C-alpha positions as CSV (number, residue, x, y, z in Angstrom):
1,M,-133.6,-74.1,29.8
2,S,-133.4,-70.6,31.4
3,R,-132.2,-68.1,28.7
4,P,-130.2,-65.1,29.6
5,F,-132.5,-62.7,27.6
6,H,-132.1,-58.8,26.1
7,W,-133.9,-57.5,29.0
8,L,-131.8,-58.7,32.0
9,R,-129.0,-57.3,33.5
10,A,-125.8,-58.8,34.2
11,A,-126.4,-60.0,37.6
12,V,-129.8,-61.4,36.8
13,T,-128.0,-63.4,33.5
14,A,-125.7,-64.9,35.8
15,L,-128.6,-66.3,37.8
16,A,-130.1,-67.8,34.8
17,I,-127.5,-69.4,33.5
18,G,-127.0,-70.7,37.4
19,V,-130.2,-72.1,37.3
20,A,-130.2,-73.5,34.3
21,A,-127.0,-75.6,34.6
22,A,-129.1,-76.9,37.8
23,A,-132.1,-78.1,36.3
24,P,-131.8,-80.9,34.0
25,A,-133.6,-81.0,30.7
26,L,-136.8,-83.0,30.5
27,A,-135.3,-85.0,27.1
28,A,-132.1,-84.7,25.3
29,P,-132.0,-82.9,21.8
30,G,-132.5,-84.9,18.8
31,A,-134.3,-88.2,20.9
32,G,-137.2,-88.1,18.4
33,A,-140.7,-86.4,19.5
34,A,-141.9,-86.4,22.5
35,P,-145.2,-88.4,23.1
36,A,-148.2,-86.0,22.1
37,D,-149.8,-84.2,25.1
38,T,-146.6,-84.5,26.8
39,S,-146.2,-81.1,29.6
40,T,-144.2,-79.9,31.4
41,C,-144.4,-77.0,33.8
42,S,-140.7,-76.8,35.0
43,A,-139.8,-72.9,34.3
44,T,-136.3,-74.5,32.6
45,G,-138.0,-77.5,31.2
46,T,-137.5,-78.9,27.6
47,I,-139.9,-81.4,25.1
48,P,-138.3,-82.9,21.9
49,A,-140.0,-82.4,18.7
50,G,-138.2,-84.0,16.1
51,D,-135.6,-82.0,14.8
52,Y,-136.4,-79.2,17.3
53,L,-136.7,-78.5,20.9
54,I,-139.1,-76.8,22.6
55,Q,-138.5,-74.7,25.8
56,A,-140.6,-73.4,28.9
57,N,-137.9,-70.4,29.1
58,E,-139.8,-68.7,32.1
59,W,-136.8,-66.7,33.3
60,N,-138.2,-63.2,35.1
61,S,-141.2,-64.6,36.8
62,T,-142.2,-67.6,39.3
63,A,-145.7,-67.6,38.1
64,Q,-146.8,-71.0,37.2
65,Q,-146.7,-71.6,33.4
66,C,-147.2,-75.1,31.7
67,I,-146.4,-75.8,27.9
68,T,-147.8,-78.8,26.3
69,Y,-146.7,-80.9,23.3
70,T,-149.4,-82.0,20.5
71,G,-147.7,-83.8,18.1
72,G,-145.1,-82.6,15.0
73,T,-144.2,-78.9,15.5
74,A,-147.4,-77.8,17.9
75,W,-147.7,-77.0,20.9
76,S,-149.5,-74.3,23.5
77,V,-149.1,-72.6,26.8
78,S,-151.4,-74.1,28.7
79,T,-151.3,-72.7,31.7
80,A,-149.9,-69.0,32.4
81,D,-151.8,-66.0,33.9
82,F,-148.8,-63.5,33.8
83,N,-149.3,-59.8,35.0
84,L,-146.3,-57.9,34.3
85,S,-146.5,-54.2,33.5
86,T,-145.3,-53.7,29.9
87,S,-142.5,-51.0,30.5
88,G,-140.1,-53.9,31.6
89,A,-139.1,-57.3,30.7
90,P,-141.3,-60.0,29.7
91,A,-142.1,-62.9,32.3
92,T,-141.2,-65.5,29.7
93,Y,-140.5,-67.0,25.9
94,P,-141.7,-70.3,25.3
95,S,-140.3,-71.2,21.9
96,I,-139.3,-73.8,19.5
97,Y,-135.9,-74.0,18.3
98,K,-133.3,-75.6,15.9
99,G,-129.6,-75.1,16.4
100,C,-127.5,-74.4,19.6
101,H,-129.3,-72.5,22.5
102,W,-126.5,-71.7,25.0
103,G,-124.9,-74.9,24.3
104,L,-128.0,-77.3,24.3
105,C,-128.0,-78.3,20.6
106,T,-130.7,-80.0,18.4
107,A,-129.4,-82.5,15.8
108,G,-129.1,-82.0,11.9
109,S,-129.7,-78.3,12.6
110,G,-127.0,-77.7,9.7
111,M,-126.2,-74.8,11.6
112,P,-123.9,-73.2,12.6
113,I,-123.2,-71.4,9.4
114,Q,-121.2,-68.4,8.2
115,V,-123.8,-65.4,7.3
116,S,-120.9,-64.7,4.1
117,K,-121.5,-68.4,3.4
118,L,-125.4,-68.9,4.1
119,G,-127.0,-70.2,1.2
120,S,-130.4,-69.8,2.3
121,A,-133.0,-69.6,5.2
122,T,-136.5,-69.6,5.4
123,S,-139.2,-70.3,7.6
124,S,-143.0,-71.0,7.7
125,W,-144.9,-70.5,11.3
126,S,-148.6,-70.6,12.1
127,T,-150.2,-69.8,15.2
128,T,-152.9,-69.3,17.6
129,Q,-153.0,-65.9,19.5
130,P,-155.6,-65.0,22.3
131,G,-157.3,-61.8,21.5
132,S,-156.9,-60.7,25.6
133,G,-153.2,-59.9,27.1
134,A,-150.0,-58.8,26.7
135,Y,-147.2,-60.4,24.5
136,D,-145.4,-60.6,21.3
137,V,-145.4,-63.6,18.5
138,A,-141.4,-63.5,17.4
139,Y,-138.3,-65.2,16.1
140,D,-135.3,-64.9,18.2
141,I,-132.4,-65.6,15.8
142,W,-128.9,-65.6,17.2
143,F,-125.4,-64.8,15.8
144,N,-122.2,-65.3,17.2
145,S,-118.6,-64.7,16.4
146,T,-117.3,-68.5,16.7
147,P,-119.0,-71.2,15.6
148,T,-120.6,-72.3,19.1
149,T,-120.8,-71.0,22.4
150,S,-122.5,-72.1,26.0
151,G,-123.2,-68.9,27.2
152,Q,-124.7,-65.4,26.1
153,P,-124.2,-64.8,22.0
154,D,-121.4,-62.1,21.6
155,G,-122.4,-61.1,17.9
156,T,-126.4,-60.1,17.2
157,E,-130.0,-61.2,18.3
158,V,-132.5,-60.3,15.1
159,M,-136.1,-60.3,16.5
160,I,-138.7,-61.0,13.7
161,W,-142.2,-59.6,15.1
162,I,-145.4,-60.8,13.4
163,N,-147.7,-59.6,15.6
164,S,-148.2,-58.3,19.1
165,R,-151.1,-57.0,21.2
166,G,-151.2,-55.1,24.4
167,G,-149.2,-52.0,23.4
168,V,-145.5,-54.1,23.7
169,Q,-142.5,-52.9,22.1
170,P,-139.2,-54.1,21.0
171,F,-136.1,-53.3,22.6
172,G,-134.5,-50.0,21.2
173,S,-135.9,-47.6,19.1
174,Q,-137.3,-47.1,15.9
175,T,-134.6,-46.3,13.3
176,G,-136.0,-46.9,9.9
177,T,-138.1,-49.4,7.5
178,S,-137.6,-52.3,5.3
179,T,-139.2,-54.2,2.5
180,A,-137.2,-57.1,2.9
181,A,-138.4,-60.6,1.9
182,G,-141.3,-58.6,-0.2
183,R,-143.1,-57.2,3.3
184,N,-143.3,-54.3,4.9
185,W,-141.4,-53.8,8.2
186,N,-140.7,-51.4,11.1
187,V,-136.9,-51.5,12.3
188,W,-135.9,-50.9,15.4
189,T,-132.1,-51.1,17.0
190,G,-130.4,-51.2,20.2
191,Q,-127.1,-51.9,21.9
192,Q,-126.6,-54.3,24.8
193,T,-123.4,-54.6,26.7
194,S,-122.1,-57.4,24.0
195,W,-124.1,-57.8,21.7
196,K,-126.3,-55.9,18.8
197,I,-130.0,-56.2,18.8
198,I,-132.3,-55.8,15.4
199,S,-136.0,-56.1,15.5
200,Y,-138.3,-56.5,12.4
201,V,-141.8,-55.9,13.4
202,L,-144.2,-56.8,10.5
203,N,-147.0,-54.1,9.5
204,P,-149.4,-54.8,9.4
205,G,-149.1,-57.9,12.1
206,A,-150.4,-61.5,10.8
207,T,-151.0,-65.0,12.8
208,S,-148.9,-66.8,10.3
209,V,-146.1,-66.3,7.7
210,T,-145.3,-68.9,5.0
211,D,-141.8,-69.7,3.1
212,L,-140.6,-66.3,4.9
213,D,-137.1,-65.5,3.3
214,V,-135.0,-65.3,6.6
215,K,-131.9,-64.7,4.4
216,A,-133.3,-61.3,3.1
217,L,-134.0,-60.3,6.7
218,I,-130.3,-61.3,7.5
219,Q,-129.0,-59.4,4.4
220,D,-130.9,-56.2,5.8
221,A,-129.7,-56.4,8.8
222,V,-126.0,-57.0,7.6
223,A,-126.4,-53.9,5.1
224,R,-127.2,-51.5,8.4
225,G,-124.7,-52.6,9.9
226,S,-126.3,-54.8,12.6
227,I,-124.6,-58.2,11.5
228,N,-121.0,-58.9,11.1
229,P,-120.5,-61.2,7.8
230,A,-117.8,-63.2,9.4
231,H,-120.5,-64.4,12.2
232,Y,-122.2,-67.4,12.7
233,L,-125.6,-68.0,12.6
234,I,-125.9,-70.5,15.7
235,D,-129.9,-70.7,16.3
236,A,-133.2,-70.0,15.2
237,E,-136.1,-69.8,17.8
238,A,-140.1,-68.9,17.5
239,G,-142.3,-68.4,20.2
240,F,-144.0,-65.8,22.2
241,E,-142.8,-62.9,25.1
242,I,-145.5,-62.6,27.6
243,W,-146.2,-59.9,29.9
244,Q,-149.6,-60.8,31.0
245,G,-151.8,-63.6,30.3
246,G,-150.3,-65.6,27.8
247,Q,-152.5,-69.1,27.9
248,G,-153.9,-70.1,24.8
249,L,-151.1,-69.1,22.8
250,A,-149.9,-71.9,20.5
251,T,-147.7,-73.1,17.7
252,T,-149.6,-75.2,15.4
253,N,-147.0,-75.8,12.7
254,F,-143.5,-74.4,12.5
255,S,-140.3,-75.0,10.0
256,F,-137.2,-73.4,10.1
257,T,-134.2,-74.8,7.1
258,A,-130.9,-73.1,6.6
259,S,-128.1,-74.2,3.7
260,Q,-124.6,-73.2,3.3
261,Q,-123.5,-72.0,-0.1
262,G,-122.1,-74.8,-2.6
263,T,-118.7,-74.4,-2.8
264,G,-116.6,-72.6,-5.6
265,G,-119.3,-69.3,-5.3
266,D,-118.5,-65.8,-4.5
267,T,-119.2,-65.6,-0.4
268,T,-117.1,-62.5,0.2
269,P,-118.6,-59.2,0.3
270,P,-116.5,-55.7,-0.7
271,S,-114.9,-53.4,2.3
272,V,-116.5,-51.2,3.8
273,P,-116.7,-47.7,1.9
274,S,-114.2,-45.2,3.9
275,G,-114.2,-41.4,3.6
276,L,-117.9,-40.7,3.3
277,A,-118.4,-36.7,3.0
278,V,-121.2,-34.1,2.1
279,T,-119.7,-32.2,-0.4
280,G,-122.6,-29.8,-1.1
281,T,-126.1,-29.4,0.0
282,T,-129.0,-26.9,-1.6
283,G,-132.4,-26.2,-0.2
284,S,-133.5,-29.2,-1.2
285,T,-130.6,-31.5,-2.0
286,A,-127.4,-33.1,-0.8
287,A,-124.4,-34.3,-2.3
288,L,-122.2,-37.0,-1.5
289,S,-119.0,-38.9,-2.0
290,W,-116.4,-41.4,-0.6
291,S,-113.8,-43.5,-1.4
292,P,-114.0,-46.9,-3.6
293,S,-114.6,-50.6,-1.7
294,S,-112.4,-53.4,-3.2
295,D,-113.7,-57.0,-3.5
296,D,-112.4,-60.2,-4.8
297,T,-114.4,-60.2,-7.8
298,G,-115.4,-57.0,-8.3
299,V,-117.6,-53.8,-6.9
300,A,-120.9,-53.8,-8.7
301,G,-122.4,-50.5,-7.1
302,Y,-123.3,-48.9,-3.7
303,R,-126.7,-48.6,-1.9
304,V,-127.1,-45.0,-0.4
305,Y,-129.1,-44.8,2.9
306,R,-131.0,-41.5,4.8
307,D,-131.9,-41.8,8.3
308,G,-131.7,-45.7,7.6
309,V,-133.8,-46.0,5.0
310,Q,-132.3,-47.0,1.7
311,V,-132.8,-44.1,-0.8
312,G,-130.9,-45.1,-4.0
313,T,-128.3,-47.1,-5.6
314,T,-125.3,-46.2,-8.3
315,V,-122.3,-47.2,-9.8
316,G,-119.9,-44.6,-9.2
317,T,-118.8,-43.0,-5.5
318,T,-120.9,-39.9,-5.8
319,F,-124.6,-39.6,-5.3
320,T,-126.9,-36.8,-4.7
321,D,-129.8,-36.9,-2.5
322,T,-133.0,-34.9,-4.3
323,G,-136.4,-33.8,-3.1
324,L,-135.2,-32.8,0.3
325,A,-136.8,-30.4,3.1
326,A,-134.9,-26.9,3.3
327,S,-133.0,-26.2,6.7
328,T,-133.4,-29.9,7.8
329,Q,-130.7,-32.1,8.6
330,Y,-130.3,-35.4,7.5
331,S,-127.6,-38.7,8.2
332,Y,-126.5,-40.8,5.7
333,T,-124.6,-44.0,5.1
334,V,-122.9,-46.2,2.1
335,A,-122.8,-50.0,1.8
336,A,-120.9,-51.4,-1.4
337,Y,-122.2,-54.6,-2.9
338,D,-120.9,-57.6,-5.4
339,A,-122.7,-59.2,-8.8
340,A,-123.2,-62.0,-6.2
341,G,-125.2,-60.0,-3.8
342,N,-123.0,-59.8,-0.7
343,V,-123.4,-56.6,0.8
344,S,-120.9,-55.1,2.9
345,A,-121.4,-53.5,6.4
346,Q,-122.5,-49.4,6.1
347,S,-119.8,-47.1,6.4
348,P,-119.8,-44.7,9.6
349,A,-122.5,-42.0,9.3
350,V,-122.0,-38.2,8.4
351,T,-124.8,-35.9,8.7
352,A,-125.9,-32.9,6.6
353,T,-128.2,-29.8,6.7
354,T,-130.0,-28.1,3.5
355,A,-129.7,-24.8,3.0
356,G,-132.6,-22.4,3.9
357,G,-135.6,-22.1,1.7
358,G,-134.5,-18.9,-0.1
359,G,-131.2,-20.5,-1.1
360,G,-127.7,-18.7,-0.8
361,G,-127.1,-17.1,2.3
362,S,-123.9,-17.6,4.6
363,G,-124.9,-21.0,5.8
364,C,-123.0,-24.1,7.1
365,T,-123.6,-27.6,7.1
366,A,-121.4,-29.9,9.8
367,T,-120.6,-33.5,9.0
368,Y,-120.0,-35.8,11.7
369,A,-117.6,-39.4,11.8
370,I,-116.2,-41.5,14.4
371,S,-112.3,-41.6,13.8
372,S,-112.0,-44.2,16.2
373,S,-113.5,-45.7,19.1
374,W,-113.2,-48.4,22.1
375,D,-114.9,-50.0,24.7
376,T,-115.6,-46.8,26.5
377,G,-114.8,-44.3,24.4
378,F,-114.1,-42.6,21.1
379,T,-112.7,-40.0,19.1
380,A,-114.7,-37.8,16.3
381,T,-114.3,-35.3,13.9
382,V,-116.4,-32.8,12.7
383,T,-116.0,-31.0,9.3
384,V,-117.6,-27.5,9.1
385,A,-118.5,-26.4,5.5
386,N,-119.5,-22.9,4.1
387,N,-122.4,-23.7,1.6
388,G,-122.9,-20.1,1.1
389,T,-122.0,-17.0,-1.2
390,A,-119.8,-15.1,0.7
391,A,-116.9,-15.9,3.0
392,T,-117.5,-16.8,7.1
393,K,-116.8,-14.7,9.9
394,G,-117.4,-17.2,12.3
395,W,-119.5,-20.4,13.1
396,K,-121.2,-22.6,16.0
397,V,-122.3,-26.5,15.6
398,T,-124.6,-27.7,18.0
399,W,-126.3,-30.9,18.9
400,T,-127.4,-33.2,21.6
401,W,-126.1,-36.7,22.7
402,S,-128.8,-39.5,23.0
403,G,-127.0,-41.5,25.5
404,N,-124.3,-40.6,28.5
405,Q,-121.6,-39.3,25.9
406,T,-118.8,-37.1,27.7
407,I,-116.2,-34.9,26.1
408,S,-113.1,-34.7,27.7
409,N,-110.7,-33.0,25.0
410,V,-111.3,-30.4,22.4
411,W,-109.4,-29.8,19.5
412,N,-109.9,-26.6,16.8
413,A,-112.7,-25.3,18.6
414,T,-114.2,-24.1,21.9
415,E,-116.9,-26.3,23.5
416,S,-119.4,-26.0,26.1
417,R,-122.2,-28.2,27.8
418,S,-125.5,-27.8,29.3
419,G,-126.9,-31.1,30.2
420,Q,-127.1,-33.5,26.9
421,S,-126.5,-30.3,24.6
422,E,-123.4,-29.3,23.3
423,T,-122.4,-26.0,21.5
424,A,-119.0,-25.8,19.3
425,T,-117.7,-22.8,18.1
426,N,-114.9,-21.5,16.3
427,A,-111.4,-21.1,17.7
428,S,-109.8,-17.5,16.6
429,Y,-107.9,-18.8,13.9
430,D,-110.6,-20.9,12.1
431,G,-113.8,-18.9,12.2
432,V,-113.2,-17.3,8.3
433,I,-114.4,-20.0,5.8
434,A,-114.3,-19.5,2.3
435,P,-117.5,-20.0,0.1
436,G,-117.4,-23.8,-0.9
437,G,-114.4,-24.2,1.3
438,N,-114.5,-26.4,5.0
439,T,-112.7,-26.4,8.3
440,S,-112.8,-29.1,11.0
441,F,-112.3,-29.9,14.6
442,G,-112.0,-33.2,17.0
443,F,-112.7,-34.3,20.2
444,Q,-112.1,-37.1,22.6
445,A,-115.4,-38.3,24.5
446,G,-116.1,-41.0,27.1
447,Y,-119.4,-43.2,27.1
448,S,-120.9,-46.6,28.1
449,G,-124.0,-48.4,26.3
450,T,-125.1,-47.1,23.2
451,N,-123.2,-44.4,21.4
452,G,-125.4,-43.1,18.6
453,T,-124.6,-40.4,16.2
454,P,-125.8,-37.3,16.6
455,T,-127.9,-34.4,14.8
456,L,-125.8,-31.7,14.3
457,A,-126.7,-28.0,13.3
458,C,-124.6,-25.5,11.9
459,T,-125.1,-22.0,12.0
460,A,-122.5,-19.1,10.4
461,S,-121.9,-15.6,10.8
C-alpha cells in the first residue's frame, strides 16, 4: 500500500494514492499471519503478521525492494540498494503497523482512540541495523480530526526516531528537547499543508526500546501544541526510512498496545491560557502573567516553556524566569494542567528581551502575539514596554521572518522591509512611553506554509 509521505508535494501525493488504489494488497489485514519466509517485491505489497500488517511502502523510487516475513512480528528488508541524496525525500518506508493506514485497517487494534481519552500506549521494538547506508529507524504515529480517514490524516504525524545513520534529519527544524518517557529527546517540528509534524529523536540512539511509554510522548506533543487532544490516534507504524542502501534492516520483534481510559475518569484538559504577557524584565529575569484557565474539575497548575522547553511550573498565573542572559530575546508559552494529568495546548507565544548587563537605562521590550489567523493570513499585535528609568522619546522594533510572511497593513507604527527583515518605528503620537508603561502596534499579513513566531529586538531613544 503506497503511502503519501510527509515529504511529498501534493501532485506526488495524488499519484501515490492512485497507485494504492490500483494495486491489490498481498493479503487482507486481520487474516492471521502469513507463512514464514513470505516475501513481496511489490512497491505496494503487504504481508499479514497476526495483529499487524507489514507494508513495503516504496513510494519515491523504482529500484527493486523486497521485504521478507520470517514469523511472529519479525521481518527484514531482504533486497534494497537505494542511492538517493539525503537532502531530499527517502526512497521508501517499509514498516509494520497496527491501526488504519489510509483506510487499510488491522483487526482488533483498539484504535481509534480520542487523545483526551487515551489511557495507555506502550511499545517495544528490537531491530537489526546495518553499519552502512543512510536511513532512520523510526515510528510513524498518526492522528486525525475524525475517527477514520481513507486518505491523508489531517491532524498530526508523530515520528519517534530511535536511531539513524548517514546524516539524515527529521522534517522541519529542531525546536527543543524533552525528557518524556524517561529518555532524552531532541524535538523537531514542522508544518505541512494540512497536518503538523513533530519528531522525537532519541539521544543517544539505540537498536531497541522496551516498554516505551508512547503516551508520555503524545502528552508532551499535546503540551507543545502539536496535537489537538480532541483528535484521534488512528495508526502506529514502525519501520525504516531509507535513502541509501537498506538491505539487512530488520525488525526482530515489535509490539504496540493502546487502550482507552475507563469510564468515569477525568479526560478533559483545561482551556488554553490566554492573555500571556511580559510584565517586566531585568538583565537576568523575565516576569510573566496570564489569565486563568478553566477546567471541569479545577486547574492544578501551569507549565511555563521558554523557547519550547519547560522551565518551571506554578499554581498561580504569574511566573518569573531567572538566570537569563543580558540583552537576549526569549520566547515563552504557558499550558494548564489538572489533577488528572490532562494538559491543555500551549498558549500563543510572547517574546521578552532582557535588559543590558548594566541594568536600568532607557531600554524597551517587545512582545509578539497573533490576534487572529486563517489559512493564508493573520493579524498580530506587538506590545512595546519601557523597562528603563526615564521616559522614551521614540522606539524601534526589528525582526526577521523565518517564512514568506508579507505585511499588508500596519497601525500605530511605521513599517519598512528589507528582504525578510522588518523594522517598525513609533508613530508621531506614541513614541513617548513612561517608565513601566507600554504601547502597542499591530499589522495584518499574508503567508503560506509555516507561520513561525519571530524573535523581536527593541531599542529606545
